[in-house]
N, C-alpha and C positions, 0 to 999 in steps of 0.2 A: 537522482532523478534526471530525467533527460532533458534538455532545454532550459534548467534552472544552473547558473554559475557555481552554486554552492547547495550545502545539505546541512539539514538538521544537523547532524553530529559534528562537521566543521564548524558551524556557527557556534555551538556548544562550546568548543575547545575556545574560539575567539572571545567568547563572553567571560570565561572564567578569569583572564587576565584583565578586562574591563571590571570585573565585580571586584576584584583586589585593590584595583587602582582607588575604585568608590568609595573603599572600605579605609582606605589610608587619607583620603581626602573627602572627609563627609562634607555634605553640603544640606543646606536648609532649602527646600524648593522644589518645584517640579521638573526640573533639570535632572537630578539623582534620584530623589525619591528616598533617600536613607535617611535624612534629618527628620527630628520632631520637633515639630514648633512650639510644644508644651500645651498646657490644658488651662485655658482661662477659668472653665467652670471651677475647676479644683482649688484656683487661686483665690476667687472669690468665696467659695467655702471657708478656707484659712483665714484670710481676712475678717469673715464672719465670727468665727471663733475666738480670734483676738481680740475683737471689738466686745465680745459677750464678758471675755476674760475679766478686761479693763474695769468694764461697766461693773461688773458683780463683785469685783474687789472694791472699787470705791463706795458700793452700796454696804457692803459688809463693815467699811472702816467708818460710816455715817453710823451705823447703828452700835459700833463699839462706842462712839464718843457722844453717846447720848446724854443732852444736856448742856452739849458744849453750844458756845456760840457761833462756831464755824459748821456744825452739823446741817443746817440748812442749805449753805453753799457746797458742801459735800454730797449730798442728796441731788444737786443741782448740777453739779457735774457730773455724776453717775447718768443722771439722766440725759442728760448731753452727751455722752459717749454712745448711749445707748438708743437715743431716739433720736439725735440730729437729722438722719437720713428721713424719718417718719414727718418731722416737721417740716425739713425742705422739702418734702415733695407735697406736702399738703399745703404749703403756703404757694409754692408755685402754682399747683393746680387752682387754689383761692383765686390768684391774679387771671388766670383764664377762665374763671367763672364756673370752675366745675368742682363740684362738693358731693360727689357719687363715689367716692372710692375709701377703702379703709384708712388710709392715711390721715384724711382730715378726721374721721369719727377717733381713732387713737389720740390725733393730737389734742383735738377739743376736749376728750374726756381725760387725759392726764394734763393738760395745761389747765383744764378748770379745777383740777384737783391741790395743784400747785396753787392757786389762786386762793382756794379756800383752807390751807394751811394744811393740807394732807399729805404732806412730802413724802414719807416713808411709802405711803401705799402708791402714789404716783410713778416715784422710781422703780418700787417693786413689780408693778403691773407692766411698765416698759420694760423691765428684764424677762417676765415671764412670754412678755408676748413677743420678744426677740428670740427667746430660745423655740417658741412654738414658730417663727417664720424659719428657724434656722432649718428644724426637722421636716416642715413642709416645703421647703427648697432642696433639702435631700431627697426627698419623695420625686419630685418632680424631676429632681436632675437625674436621679438613678432611672425612673421610665424613661426620659428621653435617650439616655443611654444605650439601653437597652434596644429601643427602637431602632435606634442609630446601628447598633450592632447588626440588628436583623438586614438593614439597606444599607450595611458597610461593602458596597462593591464599586467605590470609584476606584478606578487603579492610580497608582502613584506614580508609574513609568512607563515607558516601551523601551525596549531593547530593538532599535531599528538598524535596517543593515543597508550602508550605503557606501559607495565608493570599496569594498572590499574590508571595510571595517563594521564593527559592531559599537554603537552610540546608545547609550542610555538617556534618552529625553522624557519631555513630558508629552504626556496623551495628546495635548492639543497641537503639538508641533508634529506629528504624523500626516502626511497626505495619503489622500486613495491612490492607491497602487504600490505603495511603500510596501516593503517586506519587513515584519517583526519577529524577532525569535521570543518564545516563551517558553520559559524552564518549568520542570517540574514543581509545584508547589506555588506559581505564580499566577497573579490574576490575568486574564486575557483581556488588556488595555482597549481594544478597539475591536467593532465587527469587522468580518472576512470570512476569506475562504481557505482553508487548509491547502499549501502549495506542497509540502512536505512533513513527512511524519506523522504519528497516529499516536492516541492516547484515550484516557478516559477522562470525562470532564464532569466535576460537582457543581451542577446549575442548580444547586439548592436556593441561593440568594434569589433567583430569578422567578424560579417555577414553583419552587416550595418543596419539590421533589428529592427525597435523600438518595434514591438510586443513581448513579452515577450513569453518564452516556457516554458511549463510546463513538469517537470520531475520527477519520481518516483523511485522505487525500481529496480534495474537491467537496468536502463537507462544510457546512456553514458554522461559523462559530460567531457567538456573542460577548460583547465586552462584559466584564462582571462574573463571567464563569471561572472558575478556578482549576487550573491544569494541575491533574492528578499524580500521574506517571511518565507522560513520554514528553521528548521535546518535539514542540510544533513550529514549524516555518508558516506564517499566515499573510496573504495577501489582503491589504486594508483594502475596503470596498465602501465604507462609510467614516467622514471625519468625526472627531470625538463628539464635538457637539450634538452630532445626528445621530449618535451611537444608542444601542440598547441601555445602557447602565446610565448614559446623560441624561436619558428621557425619563429612567424610571425615577433617577436621585429629582428630577424636575418636577415630577409628578408629586412624589412624595412630601418635598419641600412645600409645596404649594397646596397641598390637602388640605391644610387648615383655612384656606382662604375662603372655602365654598363651606360655610356655619350650616349647621343642622338648625331648623326652626325651635327647637328647644334651647339651643347656645342662644338664637335670637330674640328668643322670649326674656332669657334672662339677663341679657345685655338691658333690653328695654326696662324690664322691670327694675333692674338696679339702678338706672337712670331716674325713675319716678320715688323709687322705695326711700334712696337715703334721704333725698331732701324733706320727704313726709316724714321721717323718723327725726330728723333736726327740728322739723317744726314742732312734734310731738315732746320731743325734751324739752325745748324751750316754753314749751306750755306748762307741761309738769314743774317745772322751776318756778314758775312764775304766778301761776294761777292759784296753786293752794295758801301760798303764804298771802298773798294779796286779798284772797275772798274768805279763806277759813281758817285764818291765824297760824299757820304753820310757821317752823322756824326754817328761815332762808337757807342757812346752809345745809341743813337736812334734805331738802326738796332739790338744791341744786345739786347735791351729792347722787341723789336717787337720779336725775336728770343724766349727769354722766354716766351712770353705771347703766342706763337706759341706751344713752348713745353708744356705749363699748360694745353692748349687747348685739345691738342691730347690725353689727357691719355683716355686707353680705358676700364676704370674700370667701367664704366656704363653696358658695356657688358659682364664684365668678371663676375660680383657681380649678375645681372640682370636675366641672361639667366638660369644660374645652378637652379637660385633659383624659378623661371617660373616652369621648368621640377620637382623640389624638392614639391612644392605647387601641382602640377598637381597629383604626386604620392600620397601625403597626401591625397588630395580630392578622389582618388580612394579607398585609404584603409579606408575613412569615408563611403563608400558606399559598403565594403566587399570586394572589387577587391584589391589583392596585386599583384604590378606589379614591377618586380626584378629590373628595371633599365628606365632609361631617353629614352635608345635606343628602348625598346619594347613600349613603351608610344607613341614614333613618331611613330615606323613601324606601328601602329594601324591606321593612318593617311593614309596609303598606301593600305588597306585590299581590294583585288580584289575578291577573294572566302574564303568561309568558308565552311570548311568540317568538319561536327558531326560525332563522333559516335552515333549509337542508344541508346542502353540499356542505362540506367544511365545518358543519356545525353539530349536526345528528350523525351525518357518516365521514369517513374518513376524508372524504376530497381526494382521494387516490383513485384513478380510473383506469381500468383495462378495456380491450377489446375482447368481449365473450362472444359475439356472434356476428357473422358476414353473411350477408343474404343477398344476391347479386340477381338485378333482373334476369328474364332469358335472354340469352347470348351474350351474356358478360361474366367472366371470371371472379374469382376473389380478390384476386393479384391486382387487376385493372381497377376493380372498385376500390381497391384500397389505396392504389396509385392516386387515383383522381380526388379521392377524399385528403389525402395527404397534400397535394399540389394544392387543396382548397384551404387548408387550414394553417398553412406554413408559417402564417405572419401571426397568426392568433396566440395568445398566452394562455388561454382558457384550457382548465385541465382536460376536458372532452379532446380538444386538439391535440395535447402534450399526448394524449393515450392513443391516438391517431398515428401520429407520428411515429411512436415509439413502435406501435405495431408493423408499420412500414418497414420501419428498419434502414432504410434508404436516404441518402441526401437527394433534396430535391433541388433542382437548379434556379435559384431564385430570380436569375437574372431572365428566364423565360416568362415570368410574371409580370405582365404590364399593368394590371390594375387590381388592388386589394379594397375592400370593403367589408368590415364587420358590421353586422345589422343585429343592433342589441335586441335581445330576447327571442330573436330568429335563428342567426346562424353567420355564414361568411358567402361573400362572393368573389371569385377573382375571375379575370378574363386575362388568357396565356398569351404569347406573341403571335400566335396562328389564329388569333381573334374568337377562339374556344372560349365560351363562358361556363364555368363551373360553380354550381351551387351546394353547399352543405348547410344542413339545417334542420331544423325540425317539422313536423306535419304543418304548422302555420306558415312556414316560409314556402314550401310546395304550394298551399292552395293559394296565397298570396301571387304566385307568380303562373296560376292555372295551370299547374303540372299534377297530372293523375300520378297516384303511388297505389301502391298496395301496402297499407297499413300492418305494421307489424305488431305482434301481440304478446311478443318476449319481454321478460323483466328487464328493466335498464333503460338508459337513457337512448333514444333513438335518433341516429343522425342518416336523414335522407340524402343523397346523393344525384343530382342531374346535369346532364351536358347538354348545353344550348337546348334547353328547353324539355331534353326527354331523359325520364326515369330510368337512373342506372340500379337502383338498390339500396339496401338499408344496411348501417353497420349498427350493432347495438353495444355501449359500454355500462359495465356495471360499476356500482359503488358501495361498497359495504358499510353498513351500519356499526358505528364505534358501541362496542362491549360497555362501553361507560353511559352510552344514551340511554338505554332501559333503566336503570339504577335513577339516573336523572329525573325523566318523567316520574317515574313511581314516587322518588322521594319528595319532588314538588308537590305532589297531591298529598302526601302524608301530612307535610308541613302546613297543607291549608290552601293552597294555589288552587283557586276556584277553576281556571279554565287555561289549557294549554294548545297552541296554535301553531301549524309550521304553513310556511310559505317557500314556494320553489316555482323557478320558472320551467322546470320538467314536467315531462306530462303527467298527467291524471293519474293514468295506471299504476305508473311508478311511484308516485307520491302517496296513492292508496295504500300500496303493499306496504312501504316502511311507517306511514303513521299507523295502522294497524298493528303489525308488530311491537310498536311502541307504545300503545292505547293513546294515541294523539287525539283530543277532543276534535279537533275542527282542521282542514286542509285548504289550502288555495292553491293551484296547481298553473302552469302555463303563464305565469307572472313575466310582465316586464317591470324594470327596477320602478317606474312612477304609478305602478298599480300596487306595490308593495307598500310604499307610501300611502295611498290610499285605503287601503286595507286595514292599515294600523290606527289611522286617524278614525276610521267607522268602529273599531274595536275600543278604542278609547272614549268614543262617545256612549258605547254600550257597557262600560264597566260602572260601578257603584261609584257616588260621590266619595271623595276622598281617598280612593283607593289608586293606585298605581300600574301601570304596563311596561314590562320588560320585554326589550329584545335582543336576542341574542343572536349575532351573526359572525361573519368572519371580517368585518371592519374593511374590507377593500370594495366590493363590489355593492355591501349594503350600507354605505357612509351616509347617504340621506335617510336611510330609515333608523340608524344607531342617532343619528342626530334630532329626529322626529319624537321617538318614544319618550316616554318618563324618565325611563332608566336605559341606557344604549349599554348592553354588555357586549364586547369584542372577545371573539372566542380566536386562541391561537396568535394572542397578540404578539408572541416574541417575534421580532423582527420585521412585524407589519407597520408600518409608518401610519396607514391609513385609520387602522384599528386606534392606535394611542392617540391620534388627534379626534376622530368621531368619537369613541364611546365616551361614557362616564365611570366607566367600570373596565378593566382590561384583566383578562385570563390569563396568566402567563404560560398557561398549558391549553391543550385543545379538550378538557374535559368538560363537558357541560355540567357535571356534577358539582363542579366548583361553584356553581349560584346556590345549589345548598348552603355551602359551607360557608358562605356571604351571608346568607339570610339567618343562618343562625348565630354568626357573629355581631349582624346585627340586633337581634333580639338580645344577645348576652349583654351588648352595649347599652342599649335602650334601658334594659332591666336595670342596671349598675347606675345608671345616670338619674333615674327616677328615685332609686333608692337615697341617692343624696340628697335630691330636691326635696322628700318628704322626710328625711332624717334631719336635714339643716333646719328646715321651716317650722318644723315640731318642735327642737330644742330650743331655738331661738325665742318661738311663740310663749313656751312656759318661763323661759328665762326672763323676756320683757316684764311678764307680768308680776314676775317675783322681784324684778327691780324697781318695778314703778310703785310696789306696794313696800318696799324697804326691806323684803326679807333676805334679796342677797345683795352681795356687794361687791368691790371692782375684782376682787380675786375668782368669785363664781362667773362674773361678767367676764373674764380673760377666758375662762374654760369655756364657757358658751361660743365665744368667738375662735379663739385659736384651736381649742380641742377640737369645735365640731370642723374647722377647716382642716387637719391634721389628718382626724378619722376620716373625712369624706375623700381625701386626697388618695389615703391608701387604699381606699374602697375603689377608685377610679382606676386605680394600678391594675387591679383586678381584671379589667377588660384586656390587658394586653397578658396576662398569666395564663388563662384558663384554658 
């Protein structure tokens, strides 16, 4: 490649030697990326199995030596091995004034059983409880691993080219402007631009799309993608902390911080519920023997069973896991949800407001018409327009400069101003003032124009107050947009609205093609916020308004809406920062996917709530009346917890 001191092929040769050295001298850590730090979760599972095995053997030994004086002590040893962590956690929480967890309930119930001489039952119940906890932990670990696998985009290393050598370093050690080599099969470690080479990229982890994307020189690449078949030399454009992969990982890890209303309800419910059932259990143990002549041991035993059944761990564990699974499933589909609260809010959407450019349309503009005023040529009109748009980054400006096809001498421009929602103004060294913008800008400057009726965005040009003509730029509707609007209406969204700074005529054409209910055109950024606020005041109580935009110009509206959805979030810093939900593709139909995932998640969460509360209610009555004993109580607690946890995992599997 001209101007580069190396090529992808030469770099690959050098990397072979470096890889062999790495294999012969493996390291743990980011410097090499070859090490394996082990799996603490697997280690924890093995310890649980060993603990259970020892406790079960002691329990079996105690049952064998029936009638021996040492039997109670062997039962106690079995109980200590199996339940020491439960008792320790209960005491620690009790010292802090917390009695609202399953550890306290299990410790109180089994400790009470020992106190009244029910040694075999107390130790056996703790064994059963520990087995249930093991299976429950395994289910939770498996679901978390599945979700982690979906988001396993964190790169382990980067092959950096410095001083004629390739060195494997941690991604955080790479700086902006550094050149990195990515071989076939490796993850791209940092965002950048391809300097040499071409390949196909697997972007599934970022976008959820299984079709590989072709990339070549000058193409933008994002960390977390997998290079499939070619060698790429990439010039880094962002440090690792600001890369796409790092931001996605941060979003996914922090998603559980935003609790859904259902999660908050269960947390609050448990805080009051557990002390209440402890009080009821105490009354159950004391009132009948005192006032009705019951046998103390009988009623104390019933109270202990009542305590064991009342444990709310099925709800406390399975409901957050359900939302976590829903967030993981959304991630698999290229939808980043910043918290369970936003996932649940999707179930209440009444109105969806769309930005036009880059959301419903491609955002790729092309000049489709040049209409000079009398006495001017197409070339002259296009030249003045290109000068006026020289320093603008707007897609419209880019299309004009592309159509002009020549370089503009930036030193000839003395003053440049971008007028939000109107256009641009430049003064060149000859003191000539050029205006390029919409009809509002021309009216504001008292310049008489000939209104253009063509379909598309119109840019009117004036020089020193004299009208030169109009350039028309068109932006195609995304093929996905029609399906998105129709699909939203099919799933119950009452109103769709489109906001745009474009002319009303263009907006109406697009709105009619897509069957959008309401449009607002020729808007300035602050006017979009005002309209969203009005629409929010008009929606039914407890319903939500979602705004979908490109996340760059629409950041204020994204922040103001009940649910801000950023389109085309890939590489867009503003989208990731401002939005509540980021779609890693530019497909508006992903909103429908997100709503369906939210509906599935809510349905499974409420299945768990109804199932757990129903079963516990029945067994609480049975325990209080003496029909069920501790074994049934353990099933009501651990069995329900395990079934609810397995059901919660379905949010990720569907």
